[in-house]
VOPAGU-2260 file (C-alpha; in pm, 1 decimal, decimal comma):
REM VOPAGU-2260
SITE   aa  ch    i         X         Y         Z
SITE  MET   A    0   -4406,5    -484,5    -591,9
SITE  LEU   A    1   -4224,5    -159,6    -553,5
SITE  ALA   A    2   -3891,1    -114,9    -728,2
SITE  HIS   A    3   -3584,1     -87,9    -510,9
SITE  GLN   A    4   -3532,7     270,4    -398,9
SITE  PRO   A    5   -3180,1     412,7    -393,3
SITE  SER   A    6   -3037,6     460,7     -47,1
SITE  GLN   A    7   -3066,6     809,9      92,7
SITE  ASN   A    8   -2739,4     771,3     279,5
SITE  PRO   A    9   -2520,6    1082,5     225,1
SITE  MET   A   10   -2279,1     863,6      29,9
SITE  SER   A   11   -2535,9     842,6    -248,8
SITE  THR   A   12   -2624,5    1212,0    -267,2
SITE  SER   A   13   -2285,5    1358,6    -357,6
SITE  ILE   A   14   -2025,6    1136,5    -522,9
SITE  ASN   A   15   -1763,5    1412,5    -533,8
SITE  ARG   A   16   -1804,0    1503,1    -167,0
SITE  THR   A   17   -1806,3    1138,7     -60,0
SITE  PHE   A   18   -1497,4    1056,9    -264,4
SITE  TRP   A   19   -1292,6    1346,3    -132,1
SITE  ARG   A   20   -1413,4    1289,1     224,4
SITE  TYR   A   21   -1245,5     949,7     216,9
SITE  ALA   A   22    -971,1    1014,6     -39,4
SITE  ILE   A   23    -809,1    1320,5     120,0
SITE  PRO   A   24    -748,7    1160,4     462,3
SITE  SER   A   25    -647,7     835,1     293,2
SITE  VAL   A   26    -396,9    1002,0      58,8
SITE  ALA   A   27    -264,4    1209,6     347,0
SITE  ALA   A   28    -226,0     894,5     557,8
SITE  MET   A   29     -47,3     709,0     277,1
SITE  LEU   A   30     186,6    1002,1     208,0
SITE  VAL   A   31     263,4    1027,9     575,7
SITE  ASN   A   32     324,8     651,3     575,6
SITE  GLY   A   33     570,7     708,2     290,7
SITE  VAL   A   34     762,0     945,4     512,8
SITE  TYR   A   35     882,1     640,9     708,7
SITE  GLN   A   36    1079,7     534,2     402,8
SITE  ILE   A   37    1159,8     868,8     244,0
SITE  VAL   A   38    1286,0    1045,6     556,0
SITE  ASP   A   39    1512,6     748,4     625,8
SITE  GLY   A   40    1641,9     780,8     268,8
SITE  ILE   A   41    1703,6    1154,6     295,7
SITE  PHE   A   42    1901,9    1124,7     619,0
SITE  ILE   A   43    2095,0     819,0     497,8
SITE  GLY   A   44    2170,1     974,4     157,3
SITE  GLN   A   45    2297,9    1293,4     317,8
SITE  TYR   A   46    2491,1    1147,0     611,6
SITE  VAL   A   47    2590,0     793,4     499,0
SITE  GLY   A   48    2603,4     804,2     117,6
SITE  TYR   A   49    2511,2     577,9    -171,9
SITE  GLN   A   50    2634,3     263,2       9,3
SITE  GLY   A   51    2378,3     332,0     279,4
SITE  LEU   A   52    2106,3     393,9      20,4
SITE  ALA   A   53    2192,5      63,1    -147,3
SITE  GLY   A   54    2180,7    -114,2     189,9
SITE  ILE   A   55    1838,7      18,8     289,8
SITE  ASN   A   56    1706,5     -55,1     -59,3
SITE  MET   A   57    1796,8    -421,7      -6,0
SITE  ALA   A   58    1637,7    -423,8     339,4
SITE  TRP   A   59    1304,5    -267,5     241,5
SITE  PRO   A   60    1176,1    -549,2      15,0
SITE  ILE   A   61    1190,2    -775,0     321,4
SITE  ILE   A   62    1016,6    -533,4     559,1
SITE  TYR   A   63     763,4    -437,1     291,7
SITE  VAL   A   64     625,8    -792,5     286,4
SITE  PHE   A   65     510,3    -757,4     646,9
SITE  ALA   A   66     361,0    -413,1     585,5
SITE  GLY   A   67     167,9    -587,7     306,2
SITE  ILE   A   68      38,6    -847,7     553,0
SITE  GLY   A   69     -95,4    -564,0     766,6
SITE  LEU   A   70    -259,7    -406,9     463,0
SITE  MET   A   71    -412,1    -743,7     368,2
SITE  ILE   A   72    -573,9    -787,6     709,0
SITE  GLY   A   73    -677,1    -421,6     732,6
SITE  MET   A   74    -831,5    -407,3     384,5
SITE  GLY   A   75   -1000,5    -746,9     415,9
SITE  SER   A   76   -1162,1    -680,0     752,6
SITE  GLY   A   77   -1234,5    -316,3     662,5
SITE  SER   A   78   -1414,8    -422,9     344,5
SITE  LEU   A   79   -1629,0    -666,7     544,5
SITE  LEU   A   80   -1728,1    -391,6     787,2
SITE  SER   A   81   -1823,1    -147,0     508,1
SITE  VAL   A   82   -2018,2    -409,3     310,5
SITE  SER   A   83   -2211,2    -500,1     626,6
SITE  ARG   A   84   -2316,6    -138,5     677,3
SITE  GLY   A   85   -2425,9    -111,1     314,4
SITE  GLU   A   86   -2628,2    -432,6     333,4
SITE  ASN   A   87   -2797,2    -305,6     647,5
SITE  THR   A   88   -2966,6     -28,5     445,1
SITE  HIS   A   89   -3193,0    -282,7     278,4
SITE  LYS   A   90   -3164,5    -599,0     489,1
SITE  HIS   A   91   -3235,1    -421,6     819,2
SITE  ASP   A   92   -3051,4    -670,6    1038,7
SITE  SER   A   93   -3093,9    -621,6    1410,7
SITE  GLU   A   94   -2841,3    -399,4    1586,8
SITE  GLU   A   95   -2740,2    -695,0    1803,5
SITE  ALA   A   96   -2668,2    -917,4    1501,7
SITE  ASN   A   97   -2469,4    -643,6    1329,1
SITE  SER   A   98   -2268,6    -573,1    1646,2
SITE  ALA   A   99   -2192,2    -942,9    1687,9
SITE  LYS   A  100   -2055,9    -969,9    1333,8
SITE  ILE   A  101   -1840,5    -658,6    1380,9
SITE  ASN   A  102   -1698,8    -798,9    1705,7
SITE  ARG   A  103   -1615,4   -1132,5    1544,5
SITE  THR   A  104   -1458,2    -959,6    1242,7
SITE  LEU   A  105   -1230,9    -742,1    1457,6
SITE  ALA   A  106   -1137,3   -1031,6    1686,6
SITE  SER   A  107   -1049,2   -1248,2    1386,3
SITE  ALA   A  108    -839,7    -966,6    1238,4
SITE  LEU   A  109    -650,5    -920,4    1566,6
SITE  ILE   A  110    -572,1   -1292,6    1599,1
SITE  LEU   A  111    -446,6   -1297,9    1239,3
SITE  ILE   A  112    -217,7   -1000,9    1312,2
SITE  LEU   A  113     -74,6   -1169,0    1621,9
SITE  ALA   A  114     -19,7   -1498,5    1438,5
SITE  PHE   A  115     151,5   -1341,3    1136,7
SITE  GLY   A  116     366,6   -1123,0    1363,5
SITE  LEU   A  117     495,6   -1418,9    1564,5
SITE  LEU   A  118     549,4   -1651,2    1267,2
SITE  GLY   A  119     712,4   -1370,8    1068,2
SITE  SER   A  120     961,5   -1295,8    1343,8
SITE  ILE   A  121    1059,3   -1661,9    1371,8
SITE  ALA   A  122    1098,8   -1697,4     993,7
SITE  LEU   A  123    1297,2   -1374,1     957,0
SITE  SER   A  124    1538,7   -1467,0    1235,0
SITE  PHE   A  125    1652,6   -1766,7    1028,3
SITE  SER   A  126    1642,2   -1620,1     677,9
SITE  VAL   A  127    1730,3   -1249,1     680,5
SITE  ASP   A  128    2096,6   -1284,8     576,1
SITE  SER   A  129    2010,3   -1524,1     292,6
SITE  LEU   A  130    1740,3   -1287,8     163,7
SITE  LEU   A  131    1989,2    -998,9     153,2
SITE  GLN   A  132    2252,7   -1208,5     -25,0
SITE  LEU   A  133    1998,0   -1323,7    -283,8
SITE  GLN   A  134    1964,8    -956,8    -384,8
SITE  GLY   A  135    2337,7    -938,6    -452,0
SITE  GLY   A  136    2429,1    -792,7    -114,0
SITE  THR   A  137    2803,5    -812,3     -50,1
SITE  GLY   A  138    3069,7    -622,7     142,3
SITE  GLN   A  139    2973,3    -288,4     293,9
SITE  THR   A  140    2631,1    -288,9     127,7
SITE  LEU   A  141    2543,8    -620,1     297,6
SITE  ILE   A  142    2668,5    -497,1     635,8
SITE  MET   A  143    2454,1    -183,8     614,6
SITE  ALA   A  144    2147,3    -382,1     507,4
SITE  GLN   A  145    2197,1    -610,0     808,7
SITE  GLN   A  146    2216,3    -305,5    1036,5
SITE  TYR   A  147    1871,4    -198,7     917,0
SITE  THR   A  148    1694,0    -536,4     918,8
SITE  THR   A  149    1818,7    -672,0    1254,1
SITE  PRO   A  150    1600,8    -447,2    1479,5
SITE  PHE   A  151    1288,3    -551,4    1283,0
SITE  ILE   A  152    1325,1    -923,1    1350,1
SITE  TRP   A  153    1133,5    -920,7    1679,8
SITE  SER   A  154     923,2    -607,4    1619,0
SITE  LEU   A  155     725,8    -717,5    1311,9
SITE  LEU   A  156     402,8    -713,9    1513,0
SITE  PHE   A  157     422,0    -331,8    1520,5
SITE  THR   A  158     492,9    -320,8    1145,6
SITE  ILE   A  159     177,3    -523,4    1078,1
SITE  LEU   A  160     -39,6    -339,4    1331,8
SITE  ALA   A  161      70,3       3,3    1204,2
SITE  SER   A  162     -45,3     -94,4     853,4
SITE  ALA   A  163    -376,3    -253,1     956,4
SITE  LEU   A  164    -517,4     -33,6    1233,1
SITE  PRO   A  165    -544,3     299,3    1042,5
SITE  ILE   A  166    -744,6     120,2     771,5
SITE  LEU   A  167    -982,6     -26,0    1030,0
SITE  ILE   A  168   -1019,5     314,7    1195,3
SITE  ARG   A  169   -1099,6     472,6     857,7
SITE  ASN   A  170   -1365,1     207,2     792,6
SITE  ASP   A  171   -1505,7     286,5    1137,6
SITE  GLU   A  172   -1605,9     626,2     992,7
SITE  SER   A  173   -1306,7     806,7    1147,0
SITE  PRO   A  174   -1074,7     885,8     852,7
SITE  ASN   A  175    -937,5    1201,2    1018,2
SITE  ILE   A  176    -831,0    1012,2    1330,2
SITE  ALA   A  177    -659,2     752,1    1112,8
SITE  THR   A  178    -469,8    1027,3     934,3
SITE  GLY   A  179    -382,7    1197,8    1262,1
SITE  LEU   A  180    -227,6     875,6    1390,7
SITE  MET   A  181     -11,8     845,7    1080,4
SITE  VAL   A  182      98,3    1210,4    1105,7
SITE  MET   A  183     195,9    1155,2    1467,9
SITE  GLY   A  184     401,9     850,4    1371,0
SITE  ALA   A  185     573,1    1035,6    1087,0
SITE  CYS   A  186     668,5    1330,7    1307,1
SITE  LEU   A  187     813,3    1094,7    1566,2
SITE  ASN   A  188    1007,9     915,2    1293,0
SITE  ILE   A  189    1160,7    1241,7    1168,2
SITE  VAL   A  190    1268,2    1352,4    1515,8
SITE  LEU   A  191    1421,3    1012,4    1595,6
SITE  ASP   A  192    1595,3     995,3    1257,1
SITE  TYR   A  193    1766,3    1325,2    1332,2
SITE  LEU   A  194    1868,5    1218,2    1681,3
SITE  LEU   A  195    1982,2     864,2    1598,8
SITE  ILE   A  196    2143,5     920,3    1256,5
SITE  VAL   A  197    2280,5    1274,3    1284,0
SITE  GLN   A  198    2344,8    1322,4    1654,6
SITE  PHE   A  199    2432,2     967,2    1765,9
SITE  ASP   A  200    2578,7     848,3    1432,4
SITE  LEU   A  201    2391,9     514,3    1439,7
SITE  ALA   A  202    2348,1     510,8    1058,8
SITE  LEU   A  203    2103,5     243,9     932,8
SITE  HIS   A  204    2064,2      86,2    1276,1
SITE  GLY   A  205    1934,4     421,2    1403,5
SITE  ALA   A  206    1701,7     457,7    1102,9
SITE  ALA   A  207    1547,3     118,5    1181,0
SITE  ILE   A  208    1494,5     202,7    1548,7
SITE  ALA   A  209    1329,0     531,8    1448,0
SITE  THR   A  210    1087,4     356,1    1213,2
SITE  ILE   A  211    1000,0      82,4    1461,8
SITE  SER   A  212     937,1     337,3    1736,9
SITE  ALA   A  213     699,7     529,9    1510,6
SITE  GLN   A  214     516,5     210,1    1414,4
SITE  ALA   A  215     480,7     116,9    1780,1
SITE  ALA   A  216     333,5     459,6    1857,6
SITE  VAL   A  217      77,2     424,8    1575,7
SITE  SER   A  218     -12,9      73,7    1696,1
SITE  ILE   A  219     -67,1     185,0    2055,5
SITE  GLY   A  220    -271,1     486,0    1938,9
SITE  GLY   A  221    -490,6     260,9    1724,0
SITE  ILE   A  222    -559,5      24,1    2012,6
SITE  ILE   A  223    -646,4     316,7    2239,7
SITE  TYR   A  224    -894,0     441,3    1974,9
SITE  PHE   A  225   -1084,3     111,8    1968,9
SITE  LEU   A  226   -1098,6     111,6    2349,5
SITE  SER   A  227   -1229,1     470,6    2362,0
SITE  SER   A  228   -1572,1     627,3    2317,8
SITE  LYS   A  229   -1473,0     755,5    1969,6
SITE  THR   A  230   -1530,5     418,9    1806,3
SITE  SER   A  231   -1873,3     306,2    1687,6
SITE  VAL   A  232   -1781,8     -51,3    1779,3
SITE  LYS   A  233   -1966,2    -176,3    2085,6
SITE  PHE   A  234   -1741,7    -445,3    2228,9
SITE  VAL   A  235   -1920,5    -748,0    2371,0
SITE  ALA   A  236   -1681,0    -989,6    2539,8
SITE  SER   A  237   -1892,0   -1295,0    2457,0
SITE  LYS   A  238   -1902,8   -1199,0    2086,0
SITE  PHE   A  239   -1539,0   -1090,4    2057,3
SITE  THR   A  240   -1425,0   -1430,8    1937,9
SITE  PHE   A  241   -1217,4   -1570,2    1655,0
SITE  ASN   A  242   -1425,1   -1696,0    1362,6
SITE  ALA   A  243   -1247,3   -1915,8    1107,9
SITE  LYS   A  244   -1497,1   -1835,8     831,7
SITE  LEU   A  245   -1458,0   -1460,4     878,5
SITE  ALA   A  246   -1078,9   -1497,0     900,2
SITE  ARG   A  247   -1084,9   -1680,5     568,1
SITE  GLN   A  248   -1297,9   -1402,9     414,2
SITE  ILE   A  249   -1058,5   -1139,0     547,6
SITE  LEU   A  250    -762,6   -1314,3     386,8
SITE  ILE   A  251    -943,5   -1377,2      57,3
SITE  LEU   A  252   -1061,2   -1016,3      27,5
SITE  GLY   A  253    -727,9    -870,5     133,7
SITE  VAL   A  254    -485,0   -1111,3     -32,9
SITE  SER   A  255    -467,8    -906,3    -351,5
SITE  SER   A  256    -334,7    -612,5    -146,5
SITE  PHE   A  257     -72,9    -842,3       1,4
SITE  VAL   A  258      21,4    -970,9    -342,2
SITE  MET   A  259      51,4    -609,0    -456,6
SITE  TYR   A  260     304,0    -546,5    -178,6
SITE  LEU   A  261     469,0    -883,3    -243,8
SITE  TYR   A  262     495,9    -784,7    -608,8
SITE  THR   A  263     662,3    -456,0    -511,2
SITE  SER   A  264     902,7    -635,3    -278,2
SITE  PHE   A  265     988,6    -904,2    -531,8
SITE  VAL   A  266    1037,3    -658,0    -817,5
SITE  PHE   A  267    1254,4    -428,4    -604,0
SITE  ALA   A  268    1462,6    -724,6    -486,4
SITE  LEU   A  269    1503,3    -853,6    -841,4
SITE  HIS   A  270    1599,7    -505,8    -963,9
SITE  ASN   A  271    1855,9    -483,1    -684,0
SITE  ARG   A  272    2015,0    -809,9    -795,4
SITE  LEU   A  273    2015,2    -715,3   -1164,8
SITE  PHE   A  274    2154,5    -368,3   -1094,8
SITE  MET   A  275    2436,3    -526,0    -893,7
SITE  GLU   A  276    2497,1    -770,0   -1182,4
SITE  TYR   A  277    2485,1    -520,1   -1470,3
SITE  GLY   A  278    2589,5    -211,7   -1272,6
SITE  SER   A  279    2724,2    -156,5    -920,7
SITE  SER   A  280    2621,5     -45,7    -572,9
SITE  LEU   A  281    2613,2     307,7    -716,0
SITE  THR   A  282    2338,2     194,7    -954,3
SITE  VAL   A  283    2146,3      40,2    -663,9
SITE  GLY   A  284    2186,1     368,7    -474,8
SITE  ALA   A  285    2039,7     556,0    -773,7
SITE  PHE   A  286    1758,1     300,4    -791,3
SITE  ALA   A  287    1687,4     363,7    -422,4
SITE  ILE   A  288    1637,6     736,4    -493,6
SITE  VAL   A  289    1420,6     662,0    -798,9
SITE  GLY   A  290    1222,9     421,6    -579,6
SITE  TYR   A  291    1161,0     689,6    -316,9
SITE  LEU   A  292    1036,6     928,0    -586,1
SITE  MET   A  293     823,7     655,9    -743,3
SITE  VAL   A  294     673,0     549,9    -412,0
SITE  LEU   A  295     549,6     905,1    -350,8
SITE  TYR   A  296     311,1     866,0    -643,7
SITE  TYR   A  297     225,9     508,0    -553,0
SITE  PHE   A  298     117,2     623,0    -208,9
SITE  VAL   A  299    -105,1     886,1    -370,1
SITE  ALA   A  300    -252,3     624,0    -607,2
SITE  GLU   A  301    -297,2     374,9    -325,3
SITE  GLY   A  302    -449,9     641,0    -101,8
SITE  LEU   A  303    -699,5     737,8    -372,6
SITE  SER   A  304    -783,8     370,2    -425,0
SITE  GLU   A  305    -823,8     303,7     -53,8
SITE  GLY   A  306   -1033,5     620,1     -23,3
SITE  MET   A  307   -1255,3     486,2    -301,5
SITE  GLN   A  308   -1297,9     147,8    -129,7
SITE  PRO   A  309   -1540,8     226,9     158,6
SITE  PRO   A  310   -1795,5     409,0     -63,2
SITE  VAL   A  311   -1771,4     146,9    -340,8
SITE  SER   A  312   -1816,7    -132,1     -85,0
SITE  PHE   A  313   -2116,8      54,6      55,2
SITE  PHE   A  314   -2271,2     105,1    -290,7
SITE  PHE   A  315   -2209,7    -261,8    -368,4
SITE  GLY   A  316   -2392,5    -368,3     -52,1
SITE  ALA   A  317   -2670,1    -113,8    -121,7
SITE  ARG   A  318   -2702,6    -231,5    -486,9
SITE  GLU   A  319   -2616,0     101,6    -648,6
SITE  PRO   A  320   -2386,5      12,6    -943,6
SITE  LYS   A  321   -2434,6     348,6   -1117,7
SITE  ASN   A  322   -2283,0     523,7    -818,0
SITE  ILE   A  323   -1998,6     271,7    -825,2
SITE  LYS   A  324   -1927,7     368,5   -1187,6
SITE  ARG   A  325   -1928,1     738,9   -1106,3
SITE  MET   A  326   -1695,3     681,5    -811,2
SITE  VAL   A  327   -1448,1     468,6   -1011,9
SITE  ILE   A  328   -1435,1     714,3   -1303,7
SITE  LEU   A  329   -1366,5    1004,7   -1067,3
SITE  ALA   A  330   -1093,3     811,2    -885,1
SITE  ALA   A  331    -930,8     705,8   -1215,9
SITE  LYS   A  332    -923,3    1063,1   -1347,7
SITE  VAL   A  333    -761,9    1194,3   -1030,5
SITE  SER   A  334    -509,5     907,9   -1006,5
SITE  ILE   A  335    -390,5     929,4   -1367,7
SITE  SER   A  336    -373,9    1311,3   -1358,3
SITE  ALA   A  337    -163,5    1301,3   -1040,5
SITE  GLY   A  338      74,9    1053,7   -1203,7
SITE  LEU   A  339     118,7    1261,0   -1516,9
SITE  LEU   A  340     184,9    1573,3   -1308,3
SITE  TRP   A  341     451,4    1399,4   -1097,4
SITE  VAL   A  342     628,0    1259,2   -1406,6
SITE  LEU   A  343     636,9    1612,0   -1551,3
SITE  ILE   A  344     778,1    1763,0   -1229,7
SITE  LEU   A  345    1047,9    1496,0   -1199,6
SITE  ASN   A  346    1166,2    1557,6   -1555,4
SITE  LEU   A  347    1160,5    1937,5   -1523,2
SITE  PHE   A  348    1338,6    1967,5   -1186,6
SITE  PRO   A  349    1546,5    1649,9   -1134,7
SITE  ASN   A  350    1853,3    1816,1    -981,1
SITE  ALA   A  351    1664,1    1991,6    -704,1
SITE  ILE   A  352    1460,8    1682,8    -614,0
SITE  ILE   A  353    1753,8    1439,6    -624,0
SITE  GLY   A  354    1952,2    1686,5    -413,0
SITE  LEU   A  355    1733,8    1593,9    -115,1
SITE  PHE   A  356    1901,3    1251,1    -112,2
SITE  ASN   A  357    2246,0    1340,5    -243,8
SITE  SER   A  358    2489,3    1600,8    -114,3
SITE  ASP   A  359    2769,1    1623,9    -373,9
SITE  ASP   A  360    2808,0    1292,4    -560,6
SITE  ASN   A  361    2783,4    1387,0    -931,5
SITE  ALA   A  362    2802,2    1025,2   -1051,4
SITE  LEU   A  363    2502,1     936,5    -834,5
SITE  LEU   A  364    2316,5    1243,4    -964,4
SITE  GLN   A  365    2365,5    1150,2   -1330,8
SITE  GLU   A  366    2273,1     785,2   -1276,8
SITE  THR   A  367    1954,5     887,3   -1093,6
SITE  ILE   A  368    1851,0    1130,6   -1368,5
SITE  SER   A  369    1886,5     851,9   -1625,4
SITE  GLY   A  370    1680,7     625,4   -1401,3
SITE  ILE   A  371    1398,8     880,4   -1373,8
SITE  GLN   A  372    1383,6     926,8   -1750,7
SITE  MET   A  373    1379,2     554,0   -1830,4
SITE  HIS   A  374    1202,4     399,7   -1530,5
SITE  LEU   A  375     912,3     635,2   -1455,7
SITE  PHE   A  376     765,1     747,6   -1788,9
SITE  SER   A  377     455,7     519,6   -1762,6
SITE  MET   A  378     421,3     528,8   -1383,7
SITE  PHE   A  379      70,6     679,2   -1398,1
SITE  LEU   A  380     -62,6     364,5   -1569,3
SITE  ASP   A  381      43,6     152,0   -1273,4
SITE  GLY   A  382    -167,5     383,9   -1057,9
SITE  PHE   A  383    -475,6     271,5   -1250,0
SITE  VAL   A  384    -379,7     -92,5   -1197,6
SITE  VAL   A  385    -370,5     -30,4    -820,8
SITE  LEU   A  386    -716,2     127,7    -846,4
SITE  ALA   A  387    -847,5    -172,5   -1042,6
SITE  ILE   A  388    -722,4    -412,4    -774,4
SITE  MET   A  389    -895,0    -209,8    -502,0
SITE  TYR   A  390   -1216,0    -188,3    -706,4
SITE  PHE   A  391   -1249,7    -566,0    -735,4
SITE  MET   A  392   -1173,8    -604,1    -364,7
SITE  ALA   A  393   -1444,5    -349,4    -282,1
SITE  VAL   A  394   -1710,9    -537,2    -482,0
SITE  ASN   A  395   -1623,6    -872,0    -323,1
SITE  GLU   A  396   -1438,3   -1005,2    -628,7
SITE  GLY   A  397   -1123,1   -1109,3    -447,4
SITE  THR   A  398   -1027,8   -1362,2    -715,3
SITE  LYS   A  399   -1016,0   -1100,7    -991,8
SITE  ALA   A  400    -818,6    -862,7    -769,9
SITE  LEU   A  401    -572,5   -1140,9    -694,0
SITE  TRP   A  402    -541,3   -1229,9   -1063,6
SITE  ILE   A  403    -449,8    -869,8   -1150,1
SITE  SER   A  404    -196,8    -851,3    -866,7
SITE  VAL   A  405     -26,5   -1175,0    -971,2
SITE  SER   A  406     -31,9   -1081,0   -1340,1
SITE  ASN   A  407     120,4    -741,3   -1260,6
SITE  MET   A  408     413,4    -921,9   -1103,4
SITE  LEU   A  409     455,4   -1203,7   -1355,6
SITE  ILE   A  410     429,3    -985,2   -1665,3
SITE  GLN   A  411     753,7    -807,9   -1572,2
SITE  LEU   A  412     960,2   -1126,2   -1556,0
SITE  PRO   A  413    1011,4   -1181,8   -1929,7
SITE  PHE   A  414    1104,8    -815,8   -1977,5
SITE  LEU   A  415    1352,2    -834,6   -1687,8
SITE  TYR   A  416    1502,1   -1147,3   -1839,8
SITE  VAL   A  417    1533,1   -1029,3   -2201,7
SITE  LEU   A  418    1594,0    -653,0   -2191,2
SITE  PRO   A  419    1907,5    -654,1   -1970,1
SITE  LYS   A  420    2067,4    -909,9   -2202,9
SITE  LEU   A  421    1999,0    -678,2   -2497,9
SITE  LEU   A  422    2050,5    -334,1   -2341,3
SITE  GLY   A  423    2253,0    -396,3   -2025,9
SITE  VAL   A  424    2170,1    -177,7   -1727,5
SITE  ASN   A  425    1932,5      35,1   -1941,6
SITE  GLY   A  426    1726,4    -278,9   -1999,8
SITE  VAL   A  427    1679,0    -317,7   -1623,7
SITE  TRP   A  428    1553,8      40,9   -1600,7
SITE  LEU   A  429    1309,3      -4,8   -1892,4
SITE  ALA   A  430    1151,9    -340,5   -1797,9
SITE  MET   A  431     891,6    -210,0   -1552,7
SITE  PRO   A  432     751,4      86,0   -1752,3
SITE  ILE   A  433     707,4    -130,7   -2063,7
SITE  SER   A  434     523,9    -395,9   -1861,8
SITE  ASN   A  435     301,3    -120,2   -1715,8
SITE  VAL   A  436     175,7     -37,8   -2065,0
SITE  VAL   A  437      94,9    -403,1   -2133,6
SITE  ILE   A  438     -92,5    -470,3   -1807,7
SITE  PHE   A  439    -292,3    -146,6   -1840,1
SITE  ALA   A  440    -411,2    -248,8   -2186,9
SITE  ILE   A  441    -548,9    -569,2   -2031,6
SITE  VAL   A  442    -692,5    -440,5   -1703,9
SITE  ALA   A  443    -868,5    -117,7   -1812,5
SITE  PRO   A  444   -1119,8    -295,3   -2043,8
SITE  MET   A  445   -1170,4    -562,2   -1777,0
SITE  VAL   A  446   -1282,1    -303,1   -1518,8
SITE  TRP   A  447   -1504,3    -119,7   -1767,4
SITE  ARG   A  448   -1686,5    -439,1   -1872,6
SITE  HIS   A  449   -1740,8    -547,2   -1512,4
SITE  ILE   A  450   -1896,6    -214,8   -1410,0
SITE  ASN   A  451   -2126,9    -197,9   -1712,0
SITE  SER   A  452   -2234,8    -559,5   -1662,0
SITE  ALA   A  453   -2332,0    -479,5   -1303,5
SITE  ILE   A  454   -2539,6    -180,2   -1421,8
SITE  GLU   A  455   -2718,3    -391,7   -1684,1
SITE  ALA   A  456   -2794,0    -659,9   -1425,8
SITE  ASP   A  457   -2933,0    -400,6   -1184,5
SITE  ASN   A  458   -3153,8    -245,6   -1454,1
SITE  SER   A  459   -3293,5    -589,8   -1532,8
SITE  ARG   A  460   -3359,7    -657,9   -1164,3
SITE  ILE   A  461   -3544,1    -326,4   -1121,8
SITE  LEU   A  462   -3761,6    -394,1   -1428,8
SITE  SER   A  463   -3846,1    -743,8   -1307,5
SITE  THR   A  464   -3958,8    -614,9    -964,8
SITE  ALA   A  465   -4147,5    -309,0   -1092,6
């Protein structure tokens, strides 16, 4: 028998070109997505003040959960589509069978989005005030947080769609269109923020309306794409049906992404409560600014990881583990280097960067500088953890990806319990970066062993079929 021949797909011929082809649009899309949060923060910091920053920082952990649901469905269904294309290079399924599976996958993803949007709106309508109070929200901070969350209650469908559709479009071999949609949404958000916050003085209520409007525009644009001639999907009404097995696969593959967002929401909410307990609303306002600066790198790391996912899923389906290793190493180098560079910039030019969110409050400035120095020194290691989660998702190891996501959340809890009791508010700042070091020391060897094991297994398979 002849040994398996490597695929001649362009993905296999140039790892660098393939990586950057997906990574650049993905990073751009994620950074643009971050504008939804950061632009809100800039306008609120400048025109409302630290009370407004504290309020929006208590609202975002709630909204972030539903963005995570969109990412879960988008990543899960997108991974299935990419794996199917990779498998087709050596299984040679009929075009009709492949089209049928794609139709069922997209239909199942859409039904999941609709179901989560409806159930989420019902749940949030009953629980939003309690969730804000659990974070220590009181007085003016609570009122401002309520102003931001109220418009989202019945518009969560757009929040979920705006997270899922660009990922599906990217996996449909149209990364530039996905990025263009996100840029359009960000520009709309900026314009509406200016009009609603500055001109009409609607404060956090206006910021929420601006964000929802941008999400709705991205959602409508994504739907139009899949109904246009640009998509490679050939819709067949009889095949566009919900499939429980595929829906389960989507959720299993994507759940680690959701847990990653749930982890971020939970940790932010817990930090909010502890900062209110050991500090004040000023401390929460400083944490909001640090969070905006931190999330800029996280979006880069997540964009690099998501850009790595389609090629790695393809190589996994095509049985090319050596190319997977090359792709993961390249992505890790870029992600860690970007994190180190951002940490350096933040420590060299803190006043200028913080000034974007703060007009003339010196107390807020000093508290934020302390937060940057204590909270972000190991941020680049968390970027690798995000990459590891996406790697295991891409190679159909949803359980391992989920384990890392859950561990990344749970490992912080003992530090958040002990350090504030010993160091006060400084202990709250230090808990996350210390836990980053610990989880990295566990996850990095885990990824390395898994990749090398796959290469050894492939070498053995090739020898046995030679």
